[in-house]
Steps between C-alpha positions, in 0.01 A plus 500: 500500500597161635299351781686494833638165604417303813583686829818386672299354796291290253810374321662413833188311608490313167867395527451387858193293407681346202805408714284339761319297233833382343635408834182301595500331160862410536469347841163336443602353169813351648318350797246342265788381281658309784163345586441388145842330496416317817171384364650334196795351692259357762292313236801299387358534141784705367656842569543833306808467285745689727360318804585160338860618513468641851341178639759286326786703660327495839472124497870468407632735759251458779392860521146625506326604186487868615868504573591359163272737326671802667857359415408436133339840478822665622713301264264598207539872606878459475450405136333822440826688523657388169150548342485857622164460676407728790297369791215707652338494838262234374791279399640506849159450661445210262809318618428558867118460546440201268798307647407580856133420460510174309589278800232649736232448229617143445486437875142624507401270207673205667223528766233388247384140520737254331393305193289762333318358195634575164206726408579723803870515403420588146272775641784625709723516185243706314451730799872540534539589130216744513653655830835519331353690210347764727815513707718558191279768349481679840885489545588581140237756483648690789795587267762490768748274322502158336561167697847343476379242250315733276799740512725215387275440205469865402872546539584213272251630245648844511865373472443237231222655296317167500119484522338487850309177435794274406715645779233442757425149382874409493557634855201312642571175318853502632376588859237230498737235352774568760241524785341164402841333483564626859169358624257796446140412426399531137136412402152611410522825697821596325341462156174666603692795640711539190191497271269714715716762683583712185144565387381549852759776572442645158134557589555616856806730462337787318234508777743502787778706361539836697512792258811704579685773309769366260777654716384315803432150362774237534562282196269200490550155352473496119224241513273382782656204668541348836562833658804379682 
């Protein structure tokens, strides 16, 4: 005779606890993600690839970095439609929370003493990359939908059949090149991020992914990336 399954009350409690953890990871990850963007931007040593573009556009149109980030995220989401990608709660939260929080975090960092030594700025870059790795693993591990930029990548992979690696590299090379031509900051931090973020997320993601039944989970990015 088969053993009885969990009592309904236990199953309900488990689902509730899982939902709370997923929501907490989503929000916490996005808050930390915005903070990590601000750290790298503040150093002036280079931005994450998509933020090179955001900063370049911001300098051309005179908008804040947070505003441009939101606008670009919305435009990228519009590109999902022909790629047949579906946003999740996490996708929408990504657009809103990261864009809204970047400017306040930059304002806080602007209160630091001017003329920080290079060693301190490099330390901030490394801290920002590490923080971004944790933020990405938390957010992606919540399984509530990919970020606009990762969704663009996975959509192109699904529609073209091309490998993830070349598609991701092509997107980011184009984004960085356009952003740099528009005045975005490209430098040491950009390269360090590109080399370090993949292995970092690869190590953290299994440790921070919330286990959920297959019917509940929302499709995740094919390969760990920026989480946006």
